[in-house]
VMD Tcl script that draws the C-alpha trace (Angstrom):
set ca {
  {-5.72 12.22 10.06}
  {-4.18 12.87 6.62}
  {-1.80 15.68 7.48}
  {0.24 15.48 4.28}
  {-2.87 15.93 2.14}
  {-3.90 18.96 4.24}
  {-0.47 20.53 3.90}
  {-0.49 20.16 0.14}
  {-3.97 21.67 -0.09}
  {-2.94 24.56 2.17}
  {-0.01 25.30 -0.14}
  {-2.37 25.51 -3.12}
  {-4.59 27.91 -1.15}
  {-1.70 30.31 -0.42}
  {-0.03 32.64 -2.89}
  {3.75 32.79 -2.97}
  {5.04 35.55 -0.68}
  {8.29 37.45 -0.51}
  {9.09 35.87 2.85}
  {9.13 32.35 4.20}
  {5.79 31.75 5.84}
  {5.19 29.77 9.00}
  {2.94 26.76 9.36}
  {0.32 27.63 11.94}
  {-1.71 24.93 13.66}
  {-5.11 25.50 15.34}
  {-6.73 22.88 17.55}
  {-10.34 23.51 18.59}
  {-11.55 21.72 21.70}
  {-14.95 20.74 22.99}
  {-16.60 19.54 26.19}
  {-13.84 20.82 28.44}
  {-14.29 23.00 31.54}
  {-11.55 25.61 31.44}
  {-12.63 27.02 34.81}
  {-10.89 23.98 36.29}
  {-7.13 24.73 36.56}
  {-6.19 21.12 35.83}
  {-7.73 21.42 32.35}
  {-5.62 24.40 31.34}
  {-2.23 24.24 29.67}
  {0.79 26.54 29.63}
  {3.80 24.54 28.55}
  {6.78 24.41 26.23}
  {6.86 21.60 23.68}
  {9.92 20.69 21.69}
  {8.81 19.78 18.19}
  {10.49 16.57 16.99}
  {11.52 18.18 13.67}
  {12.14 21.65 15.08}
  {10.42 24.92 14.13}
  {12.36 25.53 10.91}
  {13.85 28.64 12.49}
  {15.07 29.21 16.02}
  {13.47 31.51 18.56}
  {15.46 34.50 19.81}
  {16.23 34.09 23.50}
  {17.04 36.88 25.95}
  {18.63 36.00 29.28}
  {18.37 38.27 32.31}
  {21.43 37.51 34.35}
  {23.69 38.40 37.25}
  {26.13 35.61 38.15}
  {25.37 33.91 34.83}
  {26.08 37.04 32.76}
  {29.26 35.72 31.09}
  {27.91 32.20 30.78}
  {24.73 33.40 29.04}
  {26.58 34.75 26.03}
  {28.62 31.59 25.64}
  {25.41 29.51 26.02}
  {23.93 31.03 22.87}
  {21.66 33.75 24.27}
  {20.80 36.30 21.59}
  {20.72 39.14 24.11}
  {21.67 39.53 27.78}
  {20.13 42.00 30.20}
  {22.47 42.54 33.13}
  {21.25 42.92 36.75}
  {22.22 46.61 36.83}
  {20.29 47.30 33.60}
  {16.90 45.98 34.77}
  {15.76 49.23 36.41}
  {16.89 51.53 33.60}
  {15.38 49.35 30.87}
  {12.15 49.12 32.85}
  {12.00 52.91 33.08}
  {12.50 53.32 29.34}
  {9.25 51.86 28.08}
  {10.09 52.47 24.41}
  {13.31 50.46 24.68}
  {11.63 47.77 26.74}
  {8.89 47.36 24.12}
  {11.52 47.08 21.37}
  {13.28 44.34 23.33}
  {9.97 42.59 24.06}
  {9.06 42.65 20.33}
  {12.51 41.55 19.19}
  {13.03 38.49 21.42}
  {10.66 35.56 21.58}
  {11.52 34.07 24.93}
  {13.02 35.39 28.18}
  {14.90 33.47 30.85}
  {15.89 34.99 34.18}
  {18.03 34.00 37.15}
  {15.99 32.99 40.20}
  {17.48 35.76 42.38}
  {16.36 38.42 39.86}
  {12.77 37.34 39.27}
  {11.25 39.80 41.78}
  {13.03 42.72 40.09}
  {12.15 41.40 36.65}
  {8.47 41.21 37.60}
  {8.53 44.71 39.15}
  {10.34 46.54 36.37}
  {9.79 44.51 33.21}
  {6.59 42.60 33.88}
  {4.18 45.33 32.79}
  {5.44 44.97 29.21}
  {6.53 41.33 29.09}
  {3.45 39.99 30.89}
  {0.72 41.15 28.48}
  {2.77 39.79 25.57}
  {2.97 36.37 27.14}
  {6.74 36.76 27.45}
  {7.25 36.98 31.18}
  {10.71 35.64 31.97}
  {10.88 32.04 33.04}
  {13.16 31.30 35.98}
  {16.39 29.44 35.30}
  {16.49 26.44 37.68}
  {19.39 26.39 40.12}
  {22.39 24.45 38.82}
  {20.74 24.16 35.42}
  {22.88 23.66 32.32}
  {22.27 27.05 30.74}
  {23.61 26.03 27.31}
  {21.15 23.11 27.14}
  {18.36 25.32 28.48}
  {18.92 28.00 25.80}
  {19.39 25.51 23.00}
  {16.15 23.72 23.94}
  {14.26 27.00 24.33}
  {15.18 28.08 20.81}
  {13.43 25.01 19.34}
  {10.19 24.96 21.33}
  {6.63 26.02 20.66}
  {4.41 27.26 23.46}
  {1.12 25.46 24.05}
  {-1.36 27.70 25.89}
  {-4.92 26.83 26.83}
  {-6.58 29.26 29.24}
  {-9.94 30.93 28.70}
  {-10.85 29.89 25.15}
  {-11.09 26.28 23.94}
  {-8.61 26.76 21.11}
  {-4.84 26.32 20.84}
  {-2.66 28.10 18.28}
  {1.00 27.36 17.71}
  {3.73 27.37 15.05}
  {4.74 23.91 13.85}
  {7.28 24.72 11.14}
  {8.33 26.85 8.18}
  {7.16 26.82 4.59}
  {10.55 25.63 3.34}
  {10.58 22.52 5.54}
  {9.83 19.14 4.05}
  {6.11 18.29 4.28}
  {6.89 15.03 6.06}
  {8.71 16.89 8.85}
  {5.88 19.38 9.34}
  {3.41 16.46 9.35}
  {5.41 14.75 12.15}
  {5.32 17.95 14.17}
  {1.54 18.20 13.70}
  {0.98 14.60 14.67}
  {3.18 14.94 17.77}
  {1.20 17.99 18.97}
  {-2.17 16.30 18.41}
  {-0.96 13.15 20.18}
  {0.27 15.21 23.12}
  {-3.05 17.01 23.43}
  {-4.96 13.73 23.34}
  {-2.80 12.59 26.28}
  {-3.33 15.83 28.20}
  {-7.07 16.25 27.70}
  {-9.34 14.70 30.35}
  {-11.33 12.74 27.70}
  {-8.53 12.36 25.21}
  {-9.50 12.41 21.53}
  {-13.14 13.13 22.47}
  {-12.12 16.64 23.57}
  {-10.67 17.51 20.16}
  {-13.33 19.10 17.97}
  {-11.24 19.96 14.91}
  {-7.68 20.64 13.73}
  {-6.68 23.15 11.04}
  {-3.37 23.97 9.38}
  {-2.45 27.11 7.39}
  {0.45 29.15 6.12}
  {0.84 32.62 7.65}
  {-1.06 34.41 4.86}
  {-2.98 31.42 3.55}
  {-6.34 29.81 4.01}
  {-6.93 27.31 6.84}
  {-7.40 23.72 5.78}
  {-9.02 21.08 7.97}
  {-6.79 18.23 9.09}
  {-9.36 16.41 11.21}
}
mol new
graphics top color blue
foreach p $ca { graphics top sphere $p radius 0.5 }
foreach p [lrange $ca 0 end-1] q [lrange $ca 1 end] { graphics top cylinder $p $q radius 0.2 }
display resetview
């Protein structure tokens, strides 16, 4: 698996843009029965070299309202705002599109699902419960650096593994760590991986393996 060579080729295949593009990884799988729940994936993975830019995290809080801001949350939805935000679909959609990841206090999850779930759910951004007695600062800091690995109905996984301005070696380590993780998670390991492609946001996909 010559990731560095693939990255260099992908750069040649992409014109320079006016924004910093992301490195997008696609892993195609084979011979796996996704009707079996144990073969599906829905997990956060902290890339060893980071994403190149942090995710924007929104915390939905009651007792943790003051702590959330100090912990580094980019936006805080207070308990008393859940209903009004849920009723204002335009504002809720703006929030859902602005923030990448949502965390919610355990005691609020029922209200979050009832009032915010119709917009957050379809976007794959349903709030994740904050474990009791969790260190919120560590939780937020970790969340900002993760990529989501989702494998449900289709045998393909897409995720961001870095930014265009990162060193190639760092992006390569991220790619290798994701592929290694999937080999560990798949029932038949490497045999379940059909192909791996890397591309810049607006560029052409290049085969890694």
